[in-house]
C-alpha positions as CSV (number, residue, x, y, z in Angstrom):
1,M,80.2,100.1,96.4
2,A,83.1,101.6,94.4
3,A,84.8,99.5,91.8
4,P,88.2,98.0,92.8
5,L,91.2,100.0,91.8
6,L,93.3,98.8,88.9
7,R,96.3,97.1,90.6
8,T,98.5,96.8,87.5
9,P,98.0,99.7,85.2
10,E,99.8,99.9,81.8
11,T,100.5,102.4,79.1
12,T,102.4,102.5,75.9
13,H,105.3,104.8,75.1
14,R,107.4,105.4,72.0
15,I,111.1,105.3,72.3
16,H,112.5,108.7,71.3
17,F,115.7,109.3,69.4
18,Q,117.3,111.6,72.0
19,D,117.0,108.9,74.6
20,C,119.0,106.3,72.6
21,D,122.7,105.4,72.3
22,M,124.7,105.2,69.1
23,L,123.2,101.7,68.4
24,G,119.7,103.1,68.5
25,H,118.9,101.3,71.8
26,L,117.3,103.1,74.7
27,N,120.2,104.4,76.9
28,N,120.4,102.4,80.2
29,A,120.0,105.5,82.3
30,R,116.8,106.5,80.4
31,Y,115.0,103.3,81.3
32,L,114.5,104.9,84.8
33,D,112.9,108.0,83.2
34,Y,110.5,105.9,81.1
35,F,109.5,103.7,84.1
36,L,109.1,106.6,86.6
37,N,107.2,108.7,84.1
38,A,104.9,105.8,83.4
39,R,104.3,105.2,87.2
40,E,103.5,108.9,87.7
41,E,101.0,108.7,84.8
42,H,99.5,105.6,86.3
43,T,99.1,107.1,89.8
44,T,97.6,110.3,88.4
45,R,95.2,108.6,86.0
46,H,94.1,105.5,88.0
47,Y,94.4,106.7,91.6
48,D,93.8,110.4,91.3
49,M,97.1,110.9,93.1
50,N,99.3,113.8,92.2
51,L,102.6,113.1,94.0
52,G,103.7,116.8,94.1
53,H,100.4,117.8,95.5
54,L,100.6,115.0,98.1
55,A,104.0,116.3,99.2
56,K,102.6,119.9,99.6
57,V,99.4,118.8,101.4
58,E,100.8,116.0,103.6
59,G,104.3,117.6,104.0
60,A,105.6,114.1,103.1
61,G,106.4,112.0,100.0
62,W,108.3,109.0,98.8
63,V,111.9,109.1,97.9
64,I,113.7,106.3,96.1
65,T,116.2,104.5,98.3
66,K,117.2,101.7,95.9
67,H,116.7,100.4,92.4
68,H,117.1,96.8,91.1
69,I,117.0,96.7,87.3
70,A,117.5,94.0,84.7
71,Y,118.0,94.9,81.1
72,L,116.8,91.9,79.1
73,R,116.2,93.0,75.5
74,P,116.9,96.3,73.8
75,A,114.2,98.9,73.4
76,N,114.9,100.4,70.0
77,H,114.4,103.9,68.6
78,G,110.9,104.5,67.4
79,E,109.6,101.3,69.0
80,I,106.4,101.3,71.0
81,V,106.8,99.6,74.4
82,R,104.2,98.7,77.0
83,I,105.0,99.6,80.6
84,K,103.1,98.0,83.5
85,T,103.6,99.1,87.1
86,Q,102.4,97.5,90.4
87,L,102.9,97.8,94.1
88,I,104.4,94.5,95.3
89,H,105.2,95.4,99.0
90,Y,104.5,98.0,101.6
91,D,104.8,98.6,105.3
92,N,104.3,101.6,107.6
93,S,106.9,103.7,105.9
94,N,108.2,101.9,102.8
95,L,107.0,100.5,99.5
96,V,108.3,98.6,96.5
97,V,106.9,99.2,93.0
98,E,107.6,96.6,90.3
99,M,107.8,98.0,86.7
100,L,107.9,95.9,83.6
101,M,108.8,97.1,80.1
102,L,107.5,94.8,77.4
103,S,107.1,94.7,73.6
104,E,104.0,96.5,72.4
105,D,102.1,93.2,72.2
106,G,103.1,92.4,75.8
107,N,104.8,89.1,74.8
108,R,108.5,90.0,75.2
109,L,110.0,91.3,78.4
110,K,112.6,94.0,77.8
111,A,113.4,95.2,81.4
112,V,112.3,94.8,85.0
113,L,112.7,97.4,87.7
114,W,112.0,97.2,91.4
115,S,112.0,100.7,93.0
116,E,112.2,100.7,96.8
117,M,110.9,103.9,98.4
118,A,110.7,105.4,101.8
119,F,108.0,107.9,103.0
120,V,109.8,111.0,104.4
121,R,108.8,114.4,105.8
122,V,109.7,117.1,103.4
123,A,110.8,119.6,106.0
124,T,113.2,117.3,107.8
125,A,114.0,114.6,105.2
126,S,113.4,112.0,107.9
127,R,111.4,108.8,107.5
128,T,107.8,108.9,108.7
129,D,104.8,106.6,108.7
130,H,102.2,106.5,106.0
131,T,98.9,108.1,107.1
132,D,95.9,105.8,107.7
133,E,94.4,106.9,104.4
134,L,97.6,106.0,102.5
135,M,97.7,102.6,104.3
136,D,94.1,101.9,103.2
137,L,95.0,102.9,99.6
138,L,98.2,100.8,99.6
139,D,96.3,97.8,100.9
140,Q,93.9,98.1,98.0
141,L,96.8,98.4,95.5
142,D,99.1,95.6,96.8
143,V,99.5,92.8,94.3
144,E,99.4,89.9,96.7
145,D,100.2,87.2,94.1
146,V,103.8,88.6,93.7
147,S,105.8,87.2,96.6
148,Y,108.2,90.0,97.6
149,D,111.6,89.0,98.9
150,P,114.2,91.8,99.1
151,D,116.8,89.4,97.9
152,G,114.6,87.7,95.3
153,F,114.9,90.1,92.3
154,D,116.8,87.7,90.1
155,E,114.4,84.9,90.8
156,R,111.4,87.1,90.0
157,V,113.0,88.1,86.7
158,K,113.5,84.4,85.9
159,R,109.8,83.5,86.8
160,L,108.5,86.4,84.6
161,R,110.6,85.3,81.6
162,K,109.4,81.7,82.0
163,Q,105.7,82.8,82.3
164,L,105.9,84.9,79.1
165,K,107.6,82.0,77.3
166,R,104.8,79.7,78.4
167,D,102.2,82.2,77.3
168,R,103.8,82.6,73.9
169,A,104.0,78.8,73.4
170,G,100.3,78.5,74.4
171,A,99.3,81.2,71.9
172,D,101.2,79.3,69.2
173,D,99.3,76.2,69.9
174,E,95.9,77.9,69.3
């Protein structure tokens, strides 16, 4: 039996000078690049899925329909950040990926992103259903302990912050 797929992969990334504003903070628009590049790396490395190849072979791929983003702490020039990504919702033709940017040690939450995506035919740019194979993969990757509510982004951010605060307090007690 094959080992279960890693549902919440993570990688570290260094914040580059050209991506920062005059205060040395990661520019708000560049957070999306860091998040989406991390997710692409995660899907390639952990799921052997090349999204460009998928679009060519299947004639379909995901397009982003909406982002929800919360900027909580600055990511500074030269800093190493940890980015975690996970699938928190899917149906026949949509999915939602949650992406977290944390301090290098994983103890401080810097930003949270929910990317909502629709699966579309490349030739017609019209929504289409996931194939059975994709549905099987999405079922394996879905993080069930995250309760997805389309209107629950702010509440999710609040819960994540509280959990990290509890985790830090517990580490201080040890």
